[in-house]
VEXKOLRO-859035 format. One record per residue (C-alpha): residue in three letters; z, y, x. Coordinates in steps of 0.5 Angstrom, whole numbers, m for minus. Layout:
REC_ala_Z_Y_X .
...
END
This chain:
REC_met_0_0_0 .
REC_ser_m2_7_3 .
REC_glu_3_12_4 .
REC_gln_0_16_m2 .
REC_thr_1_11_m7 .
REC_arg_8_8_m4 .
REC_lys_13_8_m10 .
REC_pro_18_13_m9 .
REC_lys_25_10_m8 .
REC_leu_28_15_m13 .
REC_glu_26_19_m19 .
REC_ile_29_25_m22 .
REC_arg_29_28_m29 .
REC_ile_32_35_m30 .
REC_ile_35_36_m37 .
REC_pro_38_43_m39 .
REC_val_44_42_m43 .
REC_thr_49_47_m47 .
REC_pro_47_54_m50 .
REC_leu_48_56_m42 .
REC_gln_42_52_m40 .
REC_gln_45_48_m35 .
REC_asn_41_43_m31 .
REC_thr_44_36_m31 .
REC_ser_40_32_m26 .
REC_met_39_24_m27 .
REC_ile_37_21_m21 .
REC_trp_36_13_m21 .
REC_ser_33_8_m16 .
REC_thr_26_5_m18 .
REC_glu_28_m1_m15 .
REC_thr_35_m3_m19 .
REC_met_34_2_m24 .
REC_glu_41_5_m23 .
REC_gly_43_12_m23 .
REC_val_47_18_m24 .
REC_phe_48_24_m28 .
REC_ile_50_30_m23 .
REC_asp_53_35_m27 .
REC_pro_53_33_m34 .
REC_gly_55_39_m38 .
REC_gly_55_37_m45 .
REC_glu_50_34_m50 .
REC_val_52_27_m48 .
REC_asp_48_24_m54 .
REC_arg_42_27_m51 .
REC_leu_44_25_m44 .
REC_met_45_18_m46 .
REC_gly_38_18_m50 .
REC_ala_35_20_m43 .
REC_ala_38_14_m39 .
REC_glu_36_10_m45 .
REC_gln_29_12_m45 .
REC_phe_27_11_m38 .
REC_gly_31_5_m37 .
REC_val_37_7_m33 .
REC_lys_44_4_m32 .
REC_ile_48_10_m31 .
REC_val_53_8_m25 .
REC_ala_57_14_m23 .
REC_val_58_22_m25 .
REC_trp_57_27_m19 .
REC_leu_60_33_m20 .
REC_thr_59_40_m16 .
REC_his_65_44_m19 .
REC_gly_69_45_m25 .
REC_his_66_49_m30 .
REC_leu_65_47_m37 .
REC_asp_57_47_m37 .
REC_his_57_43_m31 .
REC_ala_63_38_m33 .
REC_gly_64_38_m40 .
REC_ala_61_31_m42 .
REC_ala_63_28_m36 .
REC_thr_69_24_m39 .
REC_ala_65_22_m45 .
REC_val_59_19_m40 .
REC_ser_65_15_m37 .
REC_glu_68_13_m43 .
REC_arg_61_10_m46 .
REC_thr_58_7_m39 .
REC_gly_65_5_m36 .
REC_cys_62_9_m29 .
REC_pro_67_13_m25 .
REC_ile_67_21_m24 .
REC_ile_66_23_m17 .
REC_gly_67_30_m15 .
REC_pro_68_36_m14 .
REC_his_74_38_m9 .
REC_glu_81_37_m11 .
REC_asp_81_45_m11 .
REC_asp_77_45_m18 .
REC_gln_82_41_m21 .
REC_trp_85_47_m25 .
REC_leu_79_48_m28 .
REC_leu_78_41_m30 .
REC_asp_84_41_m34 .
REC_glu_82_47_m38 .
REC_leu_75_45_m40 .
REC_glu_77_44_m47 .
REC_ala_80_51_m47 .
REC_gln_74_54_m44 .
REC_gly_70_51_m49 .
REC_ala_74_55_m54 .
REC_lys_71_61_m51 .
REC_tyr_64_59_m51 .
REC_gly_63_56_m58 .
REC_ile_62_49_m54 .
REC_thr_66_44_m58 .
REC_asp_64_37_m54 .
REC_gly_67_39_m48 .
REC_arg_73_34_m45 .
REC_asn_78_35_m40 .
REC_val_76_31_m33 .
REC_lys_81_27_m28 .
REC_pro_76_25_m23 .
REC_asp_76_18_m20 .
REC_arg_75_21_m13 .
REC_tyr_75_28_m10 .
REC_leu_70_30_m5 .
REC_his_71_33_2 .
REC_asp_66_36_7 .
REC_gly_63_31_11 .
REC_asp_64_25_5 .
REC_glu_58_21_4 .
REC_leu_56_18_m3 .
REC_glu_51_12_m4 .
REC_leu_46_10_m10 .
REC_ala_42_4_m9 .
REC_gly_43_4_m1 .
REC_leu_41_11_m1 .
REC_lys_46_16_3 .
REC_phe_48_23_0 .
REC_gly_52_28_4 .
REC_val_57_32_2 .
REC_ala_58_40_4 .
REC_his_65_43_1 .
REC_cys_62_50_m1 .
REC_pro_67_55_m4 .
REC_gly_66_62_m6 .
REC_his_64_61_m14 .
REC_thr_70_56_m15 .
REC_pro_75_54_m9 .
REC_gly_73_47_m10 .
REC_his_65_47_m11 .
REC_val_61_42_m7 .
REC_val_54_41_m5 .
REC_ile_51_34_m5 .
REC_tyr_44_33_m1 .
REC_asn_40_27_1 .
REC_lys_37_29_8 .
REC_glu_31_23_7 .
REC_gly_29_26_0 .
REC_ala_30_33_3 .
REC_leu_33_35_m4 .
REC_ala_40_38_m5 .
REC_phe_44_39_m12 .
REC_val_47_46_m11 .
REC_gly_51_47_m17 .
REC_asp_52_55_m18 .
REC_val_52_56_m10 .
REC_leu_45_59_m10 .
REC_phe_39_60_m14 .
REC_gln_32_62_m14 .
REC_gly_33_70_m12 .
REC_ser_40_70_m13 .
REC_ile_47_67_m12 .
REC_gly_53_65_m16 .
REC_arg_58_69_m19 .
REC_thr_64_71_m16 .
REC_asp_68_75_m21 .
REC_phe_71_69_m24 .
REC_pro_78_67_m23 .
REC_arg_79_65_m15 .
REC_gly_72_67_m14 .
REC_asn_71_70_m7 .
REC_his_64_73_m5 .
REC_gln_65_73_3 .
REC_gln_67_66_2 .
REC_leu_60_64_m2 .
REC_ile_56_68_3 .
REC_asp_59_64_9 .
REC_ser_58_57_5 .
REC_ile_51_59_4 .
REC_thr_49_61_11 .
REC_glu_54_56_15 .
REC_lys_53_50_10 .
REC_leu_46_50_7 .
REC_trp_42_53_12 .
REC_pro_43_48_17 .
REC_leu_40_43_13 .
REC_gly_33_46_14 .
REC_asn_28_50_11 .
REC_glu_24_45_8 .
REC_met_31_43_4 .
REC_arg_29_43_m4 .
REC_phe_35_45_m8 .
REC_val_36_44_m16 .
REC_pro_41_50_m18 .
REC_gly_45_50_m24 .
REC_his_41_54_m28 .
REC_gly_33_56_m27 .
REC_pro_28_53_m23 .
REC_ile_28_49_m16 .
REC_ser_27_53_m10 .
REC_thr_27_51_m2 .
REC_phe_32_54_3 .
REC_gly_27_57_7 .
REC_his_24_61_1 .
REC_glu_31_64_0 .
REC_arg_32_65_7 .
REC_gln_26_69_7 .
REC_ser_26_73_0 .
REC_asn_33_72_m3 .
REC_pro_36_79_m3 .
REC_phe_43_77_m3 .
REC_val_43_72_3 .
REC_ser_36_72_7 .
REC_asp_36_72_14 .
REC_ala_34_80_14 .
REC_ile_41_81_10 .
REC_thr_46_76_13 .
REC_gly_43_76_20 .
REC_tyr_44_69_20 .
REC_gln_41_66_27 .
REC_gly_42_58_26 .
REC_ala_39_52_29 .
REC_ala_31_53_31 .
REC_gln_26_53_25 .
REC_glu_21_48_24 .
REC_gly_14_50_24 .
REC_ala_10_50_17 .
REC_asp_6_44_19 .
REC_ala_12_40_20 .
REC_ile_15_42_14 .
REC_ser_9_40_10 .
REC_gln_8_33_13 .
REC_lys_15_32_12 .
REC_leu_15_34_5 .
REC_ala_9_29_3 .
REC_lys_13_23_5 .
REC_arg_19_25_1 .
REC_trp_22_21_m5 .
REC_thr_20_26_m11 .
END
């Protein structure tokens, strides 16, 4: 089988949920059909319907942080599937304890409080069907925010740390603007310009694009001088081999 027609190892579907249109990601192995939901914020029936549609067995929930629109359906998914809830960092447990109260403020009635089966820390590793995912603790939007990334696939799930053309809010309780900027430049940029990312809201972008054009964290603004950058041709060649 040629490089062009080789079946990808993982598939992904992005499912916007809740009135806040949060990007829940469903990723799964094309070999085992085991998958995870990343940040299931709500509408559990819709999420489970998507899993059934694609024939995916949900084996875990991964959370980037503790806000309602990212974690509100985690408990319901866990109860329906028996799967563990993994993440975020324990510094967000205070938010996970208040999901139902958060829902009352935003008119989201199906959110449930969450107690993860495992917290995540900087440098941890997650696995799905033999494929490895790294973890970076990236506080600033919330104190316990993590980013989950797959180096082989050049894809990161960044929650509300970074967006196309913007960054996460830091005016919520325990937010910290400088901490957020440091998380982006010190934890995300070293992962490489070719790394694509799924934000909590809005379209996918790449770290390289944001380093060039994002008015909050571009290199021109932050003066970031990270590791040597790969050439555009090398980036294109690598992207051609990725799993999605």
